[in-house]
C-alpha positions as CSV (number, residue, x, y, z in Angstrom):
1,X,31.5,-1.2,29.7
2,X,28.6,1.2,30.1
3,X,28.3,4.7,28.6
4,X,29.5,8.1,29.8
5,X,28.5,11.6,28.7
6,X,31.8,11.8,26.9
7,X,30.8,8.8,24.7
8,X,27.7,10.7,23.6
9,X,29.7,13.8,22.9
10,X,32.2,11.9,20.8
11,X,29.3,10.2,18.9
12,X,27.7,13.5,18.1
13,X,30.9,14.8,16.6
14,X,31.5,11.5,14.7
15,X,28.1,11.5,13.0
16,X,27.6,15.2,12.6
17,X,28.4,15.1,8.9
18,X,26.0,12.3,8.2
19,X,22.8,13.0,10.2
20,X,20.5,15.9,10.6
21,X,20.0,17.8,13.8
22,X,16.2,17.3,13.6
23,X,13.6,19.9,14.5
24,X,12.1,20.3,18.0
25,X,8.6,21.6,17.2
26,X,6.2,23.1,19.8
27,X,2.6,21.9,19.4
28,X,-0.1,24.3,20.6
29,X,-2.8,21.7,19.8
30,X,-1.3,18.9,21.9
31,X,-0.3,21.3,24.7
32,X,-3.9,22.5,24.9
33,X,-5.2,19.0,25.0
34,X,-2.9,17.8,27.8
35,X,-2.5,20.9,29.9
36,X,1.3,20.8,29.5
37,X,3.8,22.2,27.1
38,X,4.3,19.6,24.4
39,X,7.2,19.5,22.0
40,X,7.8,17.0,19.2
41,X,11.4,15.8,18.4
42,X,11.0,15.0,14.7
43,X,13.3,12.0,14.0
44,X,10.7,11.1,11.3
45,X,12.4,13.9,9.3
46,X,15.9,12.3,9.8
47,X,17.9,10.9,6.9
48,X,16.5,7.5,6.0
49,X,13.4,8.4,7.8
50,X,14.3,7.4,11.4
51,X,16.7,7.7,14.3
52,X,18.4,4.4,13.3
53,X,20.9,6.2,11.1
54,X,22.5,7.7,14.3
55,X,23.5,4.4,15.9
56,X,24.6,2.8,12.6
57,X,26.7,5.9,11.7
58,X,28.4,6.0,15.1
59,X,29.1,2.2,15.1
60,X,30.6,2.2,11.6
61,X,32.4,5.5,12.2
62,X,34.0,4.1,15.3
63,X,35.0,0.9,13.4
64,X,36.7,3.0,10.8
65,X,38.6,5.0,13.4
66,X,39.9,1.8,14.9
67,X,41.0,0.5,11.5
68,X,38.2,-2.2,11.5
69,X,36.8,-1.1,8.1
70,X,35.5,-4.6,7.2
71,X,32.2,-5.1,5.3
72,X,29.2,-5.0,7.5
73,X,26.1,-7.2,7.6
74,X,22.7,-6.6,9.2
75,X,19.4,-8.5,9.3
76,X,16.4,-6.3,9.1
77,X,13.4,-5.4,7.0
78,X,12.9,-2.1,8.7
79,X,14.7,1.2,9.6
80,X,17.9,-0.5,10.8
81,X,18.5,-1.8,7.3
82,X,18.3,1.6,5.7
83,X,20.4,3.2,8.5
84,X,23.2,0.7,8.1
85,X,23.1,0.9,4.3
86,X,23.3,4.7,4.3
87,X,26.0,4.9,7.0
88,X,28.1,2.3,5.4
89,X,28.0,4.0,2.0
90,X,28.9,7.3,3.5
91,X,32.0,5.7,5.1
92,X,32.9,3.8,1.9
93,X,32.2,0.4,3.4
94,X,30.3,-2.4,1.6
95,X,27.1,-3.5,3.3
96,X,24.8,-6.5,3.0
97,X,21.3,-6.5,4.4
98,X,19.5,-9.8,4.8
99,X,15.7,-9.6,4.7
100,X,12.9,-12.1,4.8
101,X,11.5,-12.9,1.4
102,X,8.2,-11.2,2.3
103,X,9.8,-7.9,3.0
104,X,7.9,-5.0,1.4
105,X,9.3,-4.1,-2.0
106,X,9.5,-0.4,-1.1
107,X,11.9,-1.2,1.8
108,X,14.0,-3.5,-0.4
109,X,14.3,-0.8,-3.0
110,X,15.0,1.9,-0.5
111,X,17.8,-0.1,1.1
112,X,19.3,-0.9,-2.3
113,X,19.1,2.8,-3.1
114,X,21.3,3.6,-0.2
115,X,24.0,1.4,-1.6
116,X,23.5,-2.0,0.2
117,X,23.4,-5.5,-1.3
118,X,20.1,-7.0,-0.3
119,X,19.7,-10.7,0.2
120,X,16.2,-12.2,0.6
121,X,16.1,-15.3,2.7
122,X,13.6,-17.3,4.7
123,X,10.1,-16.5,5.9
124,X,10.8,-14.6,9.2
125,X,13.5,-12.5,10.9
126,X,15.1,-15.6,12.5
127,X,15.8,-17.0,9.1
128,X,17.3,-13.7,7.9
129,X,19.4,-13.5,11.0
130,X,20.8,-17.0,10.6
131,X,21.7,-16.2,6.9
132,X,23.3,-12.9,8.0
133,X,25.6,-14.8,10.5
134,X,26.5,-17.2,7.7
135,X,27.5,-14.3,5.4
136,X,29.6,-12.8,8.2
137,X,31.5,-16.1,8.6
138,X,31.9,-16.6,4.8
139,X,33.0,-13.1,4.0
140,X,34.8,-12.0,7.2
141,X,32.2,-9.3,7.7
142,X,31.0,-7.6,10.9
143,X,27.5,-8.1,12.1
144,X,25.8,-4.9,13.3
145,X,23.2,-5.4,16.0
146,X,20.2,-3.0,15.9
147,X,20.2,-2.2,19.6
148,X,22.3,-4.3,21.9
149,X,25.6,-2.6,21.3
150,X,27.1,0.3,23.3
151,X,28.3,2.2,20.3
152,X,24.9,1.9,18.6
153,X,23.3,3.2,21.8
154,X,25.7,6.1,22.0
155,X,24.7,7.1,18.5
156,X,21.0,6.9,19.4
157,X,21.6,8.9,22.6
158,X,22.9,11.9,20.7
159,X,19.2,12.8,20.4
160,X,19.3,13.5,24.2
161,X,22.1,16.0,23.7
162,X,20.1,17.8,21.0
163,X,17.0,17.9,23.1
164,X,18.9,19.5,26.1
165,X,20.5,22.0,23.7
166,X,17.2,22.9,21.9
167,X,15.1,23.1,25.1
168,X,17.3,23.5,28.2
169,X,14.2,23.8,30.5
170,X,12.7,20.4,29.4
171,X,11.6,18.3,32.4
172,X,10.1,15.2,30.7
173,X,11.3,13.2,27.7
174,X,9.1,10.4,26.3
175,X,10.7,7.7,24.1
176,X,9.3,4.7,22.1
177,X,10.8,1.4,23.0
178,X,11.4,-1.8,21.0
179,X,14.6,-3.6,21.8
180,X,15.6,-0.7,24.1
181,X,18.6,0.9,22.3
182,X,16.9,4.2,21.8
183,X,15.7,4.6,25.4
184,X,18.9,3.2,26.9
185,X,20.9,5.8,24.9
186,X,18.6,8.8,25.5
187,X,18.0,8.0,29.2
188,X,21.7,7.5,29.9
189,X,22.7,10.6,28.1
190,X,20.1,12.9,29.6
191,X,20.4,11.6,33.2
192,X,24.1,12.0,33.2
193,X,23.8,15.6,31.8
194,X,20.8,16.6,33.9
195,X,19.4,14.2,36.4
196,X,16.3,16.3,37.1
197,X,14.8,15.5,33.7
198,X,12.3,12.7,33.8
199,X,12.7,10.0,31.1
200,X,9.8,7.6,30.3
201,X,9.7,4.7,27.9
202,X,6.6,3.6,25.9
203,X,6.0,0.2,24.5
204,X,3.0,-1.3,22.6
205,X,0.7,-3.5,24.7
206,X,1.3,-6.4,22.3
207,X,5.1,-6.2,22.5
208,X,6.0,-5.2,26.1
209,X,9.1,-7.3,27.0
210,X,11.1,-4.3,28.1
211,X,8.3,-3.0,30.3
212,X,8.0,-6.4,32.0
213,X,11.8,-6.6,32.3
214,X,11.8,-3.1,33.9
215,X,9.1,-4.0,36.4
216,X,10.4,-7.4,37.3
217,X,14.0,-6.4,37.6
218,X,15.5,-8.9,35.1
219,X,15.6,-9.6,31.4
220,X,12.2,-11.0,30.2
221,X,11.3,-12.2,26.7
222,X,7.9,-12.4,24.9
223,X,6.8,-15.6,23.3
224,X,4.7,-13.7,20.8
225,X,4.3,-10.1,19.7
226,X,1.3,-8.6,18.1
227,X,1.0,-4.9,17.4
228,X,0.5,-2.5,14.5
229,X,3.8,-0.9,15.5
230,X,6.1,-3.3,13.7
231,X,9.2,-1.1,14.4
232,X,9.0,-1.9,18.1
233,X,7.6,-5.4,17.9
234,X,10.6,-7.1,19.5
235,X,10.4,-10.4,21.3
236,X,13.8,-10.3,23.0
237,X,15.3,-7.0,24.2
238,X,19.0,-6.6,24.8
239,X,20.7,-7.4,28.1
240,X,22.8,-4.3,27.8
241,X,19.9,-2.1,26.9
242,X,17.7,-3.4,29.7
243,X,20.5,-2.9,32.2
244,X,20.8,0.8,31.3
245,X,17.1,1.3,31.2
246,X,16.6,-0.1,34.7
247,X,19.4,2.2,35.9
248,X,18.3,5.4,34.2
249,X,14.7,5.4,33.1
250,X,12.1,6.9,35.5
251,X,9.1,4.9,34.3
252,X,7.7,2.8,31.5
253,X,4.1,2.5,30.2
254,X,2.3,0.6,27.4
255,X,-0.2,1.9,24.9
256,X,-2.8,0.1,22.7
257,X,-2.8,0.0,18.9
258,X,-5.9,2.2,19.1
259,X,-4.0,4.8,21.1
260,X,-1.2,4.7,18.5
261,X,-3.6,5.0,15.5
262,X,-5.4,7.9,17.1
263,X,-2.0,9.7,17.6
264,X,-1.0,9.1,14.0
265,X,-4.3,10.5,12.8
266,X,-3.9,13.6,14.9
267,X,-0.3,14.1,13.7
268,X,-1.5,13.9,10.1
269,X,-4.4,16.3,10.7
270,X,-2.9,18.8,13.1
271,X,0.8,18.8,12.3
272,X,0.7,17.7,8.6
273,X,3.4,15.1,9.0
274,X,3.6,11.3,8.6
275,X,4.8,9.2,11.5
276,X,5.0,5.5,11.6
277,X,3.2,3.5,14.3
278,X,6.3,2.9,16.4
279,X,7.3,6.5,16.1
280,X,3.9,7.7,17.4
281,X,3.9,5.6,20.6
282,X,5.4,8.5,22.6
283,X,2.7,10.9,21.7
284,X,0.0,8.2,22.1
285,X,1.0,7.7,25.7
286,X,0.5,11.4,26.4
287,X,-2.8,11.9,24.5
288,X,-4.3,8.7,26.0
289,X,-3.4,9.9,29.5
290,X,-1.0,7.1,30.3
291,X,1.7,9.8,31.0
292,X,0.5,13.0,32.7
293,X,2.3,16.0,31.4
294,X,0.1,18.7,32.9
295,X,2.2,21.8,33.8
296,X,5.3,20.1,32.5
297,X,7.6,20.8,29.5
298,X,7.5,17.5,27.7
299,X,9.3,16.2,24.6
300,X,7.7,13.4,22.7
301,X,10.3,11.7,20.5
302,X,8.8,10.8,17.1
303,X,11.3,8.1,16.2
304,X,10.5,7.5,12.6
305,X,8.2,8.1,9.6
306,X,8.7,5.0,7.4
307,X,5.1,3.8,7.3
308,X,4.1,1.5,4.4
309,X,1.6,3.1,2.0
310,X,-0.5,-0.1,2.2
311,X,-0.7,0.3,6.0
312,X,-1.7,4.0,6.1
313,X,-5.4,3.4,5.2
314,X,-5.8,0.8,7.9
315,X,-4.1,2.9,10.5
316,X,-6.2,6.0,9.6
317,X,-9.4,4.0,9.8
318,X,-8.5,2.6,13.2
319,X,-7.6,6.1,14.3
320,X,-10.9,7.4,13.2
321,X,-12.7,4.7,15.2
322,X,-10.6,5.5,18.2
323,X,-11.5,9.1,17.9
324,X,-15.2,8.2,17.7
325,X,-15.4,9.5,14.1
326,X,-16.5,6.2,12.7
327,X,-19.7,4.5,14.0
328,X,-21.0,1.1,13.0
329,X,-24.4,-0.3,14.2
330,X,-27.1,-2.6,13.1
331,X,-30.9,-2.5,13.4
332,X,-33.7,-5.0,12.8
333,X,-36.2,-3.8,10.2
334,X,-39.4,-5.1,8.6
335,X,-38.5,-6.4,5.1
336,X,-40.9,-4.1,3.4
337,X,-40.8,-1.2,0.8
338,X,-39.9,2.1,2.5
339,X,-38.5,0.7,5.7
340,X,-34.9,1.3,4.8
341,X,-35.7,4.8,3.5
342,X,-37.2,5.8,6.8
343,X,-34.2,4.5,8.7
344,X,-31.8,6.4,6.4
345,X,-33.8,9.6,6.8
346,X,-33.2,9.5,10.6
347,X,-29.5,9.1,9.9
348,X,-29.5,12.0,7.4
349,X,-31.5,14.2,9.7
350,X,-28.8,13.6,12.4
351,X,-26.2,15.0,10.0
352,X,-24.2,11.7,9.8
353,X,-22.6,10.6,6.6
354,X,-23.3,7.0,5.6
355,X,-20.3,5.1,4.4
356,X,-21.5,1.5,4.1
357,X,-24.8,-0.4,4.2
358,X,-25.1,-4.1,4.3
359,X,-28.3,-6.2,4.3
360,X,-28.4,-9.5,6.3
361,X,-31.3,-12.0,5.7
362,X,-29.4,-15.0,6.9
363,X,-29.4,-14.4,10.7
364,X,-31.1,-17.3,12.5
365,X,-32.8,-14.9,15.0
366,X,-34.8,-13.2,12.2
367,X,-38.3,-14.0,11.2
368,X,-39.1,-14.4,7.5
369,X,-40.4,-10.8,7.4
370,X,-37.3,-9.2,9.0
371,X,-33.9,-8.1,7.9
372,X,-30.8,-6.8,9.7
373,X,-29.3,-3.7,8.3
374,X,-25.6,-2.9,9.1
375,X,-24.6,0.8,8.7
376,X,-21.2,2.4,8.9
377,X,-21.3,6.2,9.4
378,X,-18.9,9.1,9.6
379,X,-19.6,11.3,12.6
380,X,-18.0,14.3,14.3
381,X,-17.0,12.7,17.5
382,X,-18.4,11.0,20.7
383,X,-21.2,13.6,21.2
384,X,-22.4,13.4,17.6
385,X,-22.4,9.6,17.8
386,X,-24.4,9.7,21.0
387,X,-26.9,12.1,19.4
388,X,-27.4,9.8,16.4
389,X,-28.1,6.8,18.6
390,X,-30.5,8.8,20.7
391,X,-32.3,10.0,17.5
392,X,-32.6,6.4,16.3
393,X,-33.9,5.2,19.6
394,X,-36.5,8.1,19.7
395,X,-37.6,7.0,16.2
396,X,-38.5,3.5,17.5
397,X,-35.3,1.7,16.4
398,X,-33.1,-0.4,18.7
399,X,-29.6,0.2,17.3
400,X,-26.8,-2.1,18.4
401,X,-23.2,-0.9,18.2
402,X,-20.6,-3.0,16.4
């Protein structure tokens, strides 16, 4: 079947009353850091908090136009669930979302709040998927795949139309990738409208099935995935999405969880907005140097902002470490009065803020008169961290970084 530019134009018209045309914001900070002109396509401000509403709305809208207004079912504990729930409600269609029992309560409540019936089943996505298929059979409902569906991809690809309209001189678009629906849609749309624009996909290192498929020239699955970016932690991409990606994407790269966390932290501090780990992958690739945007007009697609509150602290801490603003080290001291005070004075004189101190007397390499002191500090960056270590060394200590 494939997709044509007309498919994206029809999708844009179909979903226009349901979705927002999200902002395209210029970032002077990220432009200065990279030597390019960096713009942020803010799908984290989209209805339901992510781009997923576009694909769901187009799929359901197309079903209604064809007279296929059956109830819909999806299996997801993430953004797809909320997108399907909202789009179905807007079209007057009943929706059921099957989630694993361990799904975060906030996501369960949000999905219910958009009008869906939520069914909790099993311990993992596969269990939820199996139950979703059973419900489809029992109730005559239609299953909505999160990415491997041309009408879903057409909806996601409407972002490409918006980018070309908002920044006609764009020459690079960078897109997060999980199962591949977003990149397949955006790349197909943009390349058909303006082949000169470079489109690059970004995956997490711990969930790189699409990158490997792209490089090897055939569909490849991952046995296991491990990444902080749960929204793009997909083991098996779609055959339809991979086919379009191999045809239209110019390149693909991976980023580490540290890269992603650092990007989230900078987005919070510099742009005052919350972006989920999967949504920040595009900017992470630029800030880490995996994608060179020097002297280019680049759009980083921030695909979503639905980050769990319980995860924010962990992501921020990891981001601070990645930006060299957290430093952990240990030193060996004589276990005598005043020894710790002298050590802490060196740290204080170096203008570092102590966050944690831990004493260890159980290390087998210690003599009875020694102690290991573990210290966690807040510092201003790599140069400040180096200065602290130099000052400790000059004072006669032998700090070891952790």
